[in-house]
Backbone as CSV, one residue per row, in Angstrom:
resi,resn,N_x,N_y,N_z,CA_x,CA_y,CA_z,C_x,C_y,C_z
1,LEU,-23.325,-47.913,9.433,-24.655,-47.824,9.371,-24.462,-47.236,8.068
2,ALA,-25.231,-47.841,6.735,-25.760,-47.491,5.649,-26.910,-48.027,4.674
3,ILE,-26.976,-47.639,3.233,-27.784,-47.410,2.965,-27.836,-48.297,2.015
4,VAL,-28.709,-49.393,1.953,-28.186,-50.592,0.550,-29.110,-51.301,-0.402
5,ASP,-28.416,-51.865,-1.087,-30.197,-51.954,-1.919,-30.425,-53.428,-1.239
6,THR,-31.622,-53.948,-1.628,-32.262,-55.902,-1.268,-32.962,-55.768,-2.389
7,VAL,-33.446,-56.668,-2.663,-34.263,-57.359,-3.480,-34.652,-58.475,-2.749
8,ASP,-36.167,-58.174,-2.792,-37.448,-58.988,-1.966,-38.435,-59.865,-3.237
9,GLU,-38.272,-60.605,-3.602,-39.574,-61.296,-4.544,-39.256,-60.606,-5.675
10,ASN,-38.154,-60.153,-6.394,-38.020,-59.909,-7.199,-38.226,-58.254,-7.544
11,GLU,-38.157,-58.219,-6.357,-38.804,-55.950,-6.470,-36.936,-55.411,-5.642
12,ARG,-36.857,-54.521,-6.150,-35.539,-53.531,-5.005,-36.318,-52.686,-4.684
13,ASP,-35.297,-52.529,-3.112,-35.443,-51.465,-2.198,-34.442,-51.100,-1.109
14,LYS,-34.875,-50.804,-0.624,-32.977,-49.830,-0.056,-34.178,-50.416,1.527
15,THR,-32.487,-50.456,2.226,-32.665,-50.748,3.760,-31.655,-50.010,4.433
16,TYR,-31.551,-50.121,5.459,-30.555,-49.917,6.240,-29.611,-50.900,6.737
17,ALA,-28.202,-50.904,7.058,-27.344,-51.926,7.452,-26.117,-51.502,7.998
18,LEU,-25.544,-52.588,8.850,-24.009,-52.354,9.178,-23.216,-52.725,8.112
19,VAL,-22.528,-51.950,7.735,-21.415,-52.215,6.945,-20.089,-52.272,7.360
20,ASN,-19.375,-53.259,7.290,-18.084,-53.274,7.588,-17.013,-54.220,6.709
21,TYR,-15.794,-53.469,7.094,-14.750,-53.978,5.825,-13.861,-54.019,6.737
22,LYS,-12.864,-55.719,6.747,-11.421,-55.918,7.559,-10.921,-56.406,7.083
23,LEU,-9.408,-56.151,6.907,-8.108,-57.119,6.436,-8.023,-57.927,7.214
24,ASP,-8.379,-58.794,6.540,-7.706,-60.472,7.424,-6.586,-61.135,5.919
25,LYS,-5.081,-60.824,6.482,-3.953,-61.112,6.050,-3.995,-60.479,4.512
26,ASP,-4.141,-61.216,3.424,-4.588,-60.530,2.053,-5.432,-60.565,1.980
27,LYS,-6.792,-60.588,2.613,-7.982,-60.542,2.202,-8.612,-59.386,2.342
28,LEU,-9.275,-58.984,1.645,-10.469,-57.968,2.069,-11.898,-58.846,2.182
29,MET,-12.649,-58.532,3.674,-13.672,-58.662,4.193,-14.732,-58.045,4.221
30,ARG,-15.951,-57.998,3.888,-17.193,-57.560,3.659,-18.175,-58.077,5.143
31,LEU,-18.777,-57.362,6.036,-19.617,-57.883,6.578,-21.114,-56.644,6.816
32,CYS,-22.624,-57.678,6.028,-23.270,-56.860,5.502,-24.567,-57.136,6.845
33,ARG,-24.911,-56.876,7.883,-25.835,-57.230,8.076,-26.953,-56.376,8.103
34,LYS,-28.203,-57.204,7.870,-29.095,-55.602,7.073,-30.141,-55.795,7.735
35,GLY,-30.973,-54.931,8.053,-32.081,-54.673,8.837,-32.119,-55.101,9.973
36,LYS,-33.236,-55.632,10.826,-33.337,-55.859,11.595,-31.670,-56.593,12.397
37,ASP,-30.822,-57.385,11.688,-29.925,-58.353,12.177,-29.333,-56.961,11.922
38,SER,-28.618,-55.707,11.486,-27.790,-54.488,11.480,-26.944,-54.447,12.626
39,LEU,-27.873,-54.160,14.142,-27.238,-53.997,15.661,-27.367,-55.221,16.299
40,ASP,-27.441,-56.451,15.783,-27.248,-57.867,16.428,-25.950,-58.356,16.258
41,GLU,-25.400,-58.529,17.432,-23.966,-58.698,17.119,-24.037,-60.494,17.223
42,ARG,-25.073,-60.901,17.852,-25.017,-62.602,17.438,-25.974,-62.852,16.558
43,SER,-25.732,-62.142,15.448,-26.436,-62.514,14.266,-24.921,-64.012,13.455
44,LYS,-26.302,-64.272,12.820,-25.183,-65.673,12.143,-24.431,-65.328,10.440
45,ILE,-24.775,-63.910,10.640,-24.249,-63.397,8.963,-22.908,-63.134,9.428
46,GLN,-22.092,-63.748,8.107,-20.574,-64.332,8.332,-20.107,-63.159,7.331
47,PRO,-19.039,-62.677,7.734,-18.113,-61.806,6.430,-17.824,-62.712,5.043
48,GLU,-17.697,-61.936,4.030,-17.609,-62.806,2.707,-16.211,-62.013,2.180
49,GLU,-15.629,-62.319,1.216,-14.893,-62.436,0.931,-14.325,-61.463,-0.414
50,MET,-14.071,-60.255,-0.459,-14.393,-59.154,-0.892,-13.316,-59.128,-2.436
51,ALA,-12.082,-59.643,-2.357,-10.577,-59.518,-3.124,-9.644,-60.473,-2.486
52,SER,-8.658,-60.908,-2.665,-7.414,-61.282,-2.207,-6.636,-60.341,-3.660
53,GLY,-4.761,-60.770,-2.306,-4.058,-60.317,-3.012,-3.401,-59.074,-2.724
54,VAL,-4.435,-58.515,-1.290,-4.696,-57.120,-1.497,-2.595,-57.042,-0.665
55,GLU,-2.693,-55.909,-1.816,-1.102,-55.736,-1.132,-0.606,-54.586,0.167
56,GLU,-2.019,-53.204,-0.051,-1.901,-52.242,0.500,-3.269,-51.842,0.489
57,LEU,-3.468,-51.280,1.519,-5.205,-50.304,1.799,-3.981,-49.717,2.785
58,ILE,-5.050,-47.945,1.786,-4.601,-46.850,2.811,-5.946,-46.134,2.611
59,PHE,-5.783,-45.366,4.175,-6.935,-44.669,4.308,-6.620,-42.911,4.097
60,SER,-7.036,-42.202,4.008,-6.898,-40.471,4.539,-7.933,-39.895,4.382
61,TYR,-8.262,-38.686,5.457,-8.846,-37.916,6.106,-8.821,-36.524,5.378
62,GLY,-9.746,-36.452,4.991,-10.010,-35.014,4.818,-11.174,-34.093,5.372
63,ASN,-10.788,-33.278,5.907,-11.856,-31.504,5.938,-11.163,-30.451,5.186
64,PHE,-11.984,-29.729,4.904,-12.295,-28.786,4.384,-11.685,-27.582,5.256
65,SER,-10.701,-26.645,4.576,-10.335,-25.625,5.198,-10.941,-24.597,5.295
66,SER,-10.876,-23.997,6.483,-11.665,-22.342,6.324,-11.368,-21.320,5.875
67,ASP,-10.269,-21.469,6.037,-9.198,-20.427,4.961,-9.433,-20.489,3.162
68,THR,-9.298,-21.805,2.579,-8.873,-22.174,1.200,-10.165,-22.937,0.757
69,GLY,-11.045,-23.554,1.151,-12.543,-24.135,1.447,-12.540,-25.495,0.620
70,GLU,-10.575,-25.731,0.337,-9.710,-27.097,-0.209,-10.195,-27.984,1.423
71,LEU,-10.291,-29.105,0.680,-10.088,-30.175,1.195,-8.673,-30.133,2.346
72,ASP,-7.906,-30.194,3.506,-7.159,-30.768,3.822,-7.047,-32.116,3.793
73,TRP,-5.896,-32.578,3.464,-5.873,-34.232,4.075,-5.044,-34.636,5.074
74,LYS,-5.480,-35.737,5.988,-4.050,-36.598,6.459,-3.974,-37.855,6.815
75,ASP,-3.578,-38.380,7.286,-3.271,-39.398,7.604,-4.043,-40.663,8.370
76,VAL,-4.149,-40.097,9.614,-4.547,-39.945,10.641,-5.716,-38.945,11.116
77,TRP,-7.115,-39.641,11.949,-7.864,-38.986,12.159,-8.105,-38.949,13.342
78,ASP,-7.086,-38.877,14.607,-6.748,-39.190,15.701,-7.145,-37.415,16.565
79,ASN,-8.041,-37.415,17.630,-8.100,-36.637,18.497,-8.525,-35.699,18.418
80,LEU,-10.003,-35.639,16.981,-10.012,-34.357,16.240,-11.300,-34.545,16.624
81,PRO,-11.883,-33.576,16.828,-13.356,-33.251,16.829,-14.294,-33.642,15.677
82,GLY,-15.584,-34.663,15.648,-16.321,-35.067,14.723,-15.631,-35.695,13.504
83,LEU,-16.313,-35.603,12.535,-15.997,-36.971,11.356,-15.275,-36.083,10.724
84,PRO,-14.258,-36.400,9.710,-14.204,-36.159,8.031,-14.944,-35.483,7.617
85,SER,-15.288,-35.137,7.089,-15.810,-34.639,5.600,-15.760,-35.437,4.263
86,ALA,-14.586,-36.008,3.707,-14.373,-36.914,3.200,-13.455,-38.173,3.387
87,VAL,-13.550,-39.293,3.476,-12.721,-40.708,3.311,-12.313,-40.904,1.757
88,LYS,-10.627,-40.798,1.352,-9.827,-41.222,0.769,-9.613,-42.712,1.074
89,ILE,-10.183,-43.597,0.110,-9.242,-44.895,0.186,-8.545,-45.554,-1.276
90,LYS,-7.379,-45.838,-0.971,-6.698,-46.254,-1.767,-6.473,-48.058,-1.556
91,LEU,-6.934,-48.715,-2.581,-6.671,-50.439,-2.480,-5.821,-50.948,-3.690
92,THR,-4.762,-51.841,-3.502,-3.879,-52.084,-4.256,-3.632,-53.551,-4.128
93,ILE,-4.139,-54.141,-5.624,-4.758,-56.042,-4.797,-3.386,-56.226,-6.348
94,LYS,-2.554,-57.542,-6.093,-1.796,-58.182,-7.131,-2.315,-59.332,-7.261
95,ASN,-2.601,-59.965,-7.923,-2.857,-60.950,-8.560,-1.859,-61.184,-9.253
96,LYS,-2.392,-61.451,-10.660,-1.556,-62.070,-11.905,-0.795,-60.173,-12.594
97,ALA,-1.728,-59.347,-12.158,-1.108,-57.880,-12.356,-1.482,-56.982,-11.516
98,LYS,-0.855,-55.761,-11.292,-1.038,-55.356,-10.350,-2.354,-53.842,-10.626
99,GLN,-3.320,-53.815,-9.604,-3.919,-52.884,-9.560,-4.352,-52.172,-8.697
100,ASP,-4.663,-50.980,-9.450,-5.203,-49.874,-8.270,-6.612,-49.233,-7.753
101,PHE,-7.423,-49.256,-7.003,-8.387,-48.947,-7.540,-8.531,-47.722,-6.098
102,LYS,-9.369,-46.719,-6.117,-9.426,-45.031,-5.733,-10.563,-44.396,-5.466
103,ARG,-11.017,-44.463,-4.030,-12.198,-43.910,-4.179,-12.226,-42.610,-3.353
104,THR,-12.950,-41.614,-3.229,-13.831,-40.435,-2.442,-14.761,-40.348,-1.861
105,ILE,-14.687,-40.756,-0.806,-16.083,-40.653,-0.705,-16.599,-39.509,0.612
106,PHE,-17.658,-39.110,0.186,-18.213,-37.393,0.994,-18.838,-37.877,2.311
107,LEU,-18.566,-37.590,2.829,-19.942,-37.580,4.379,-20.704,-35.961,4.525
108,PRO,-21.316,-35.871,3.767,-21.548,-34.781,3.698,-22.751,-34.512,5.190
109,LEU,-23.305,-34.969,5.530,-23.500,-34.517,7.279,-22.252,-34.186,8.408
110,ALA,-20.998,-33.904,8.154,-20.041,-34.175,8.600,-20.002,-32.948,8.977
111,LYS,-19.403,-32.249,10.070,-19.158,-30.242,10.141,-17.579,-30.758,10.636
């Protein structure tokens, strides 16, 4: 679940939504069900293509070390308690030219 921007009658507002990303062959798909539709699995809202030509999609999971206070990164978040403190995403798209996109998302309420 996330908070997303919405526009209704030329007014911008924020609402809650279920946002889900899925890799379908070489296409990155995004499903965004807002408001009451967010928890309705029978919703008719369909995923939209965000990017094609996806060559690589890598996730890394970080937790703050109690010794150093810095993020320790892991390739897999299996059998660990709670949520990671951060998720690092690397997306590589190859169409006419190869492009890398990197983002680190911090989860401030994770412990």
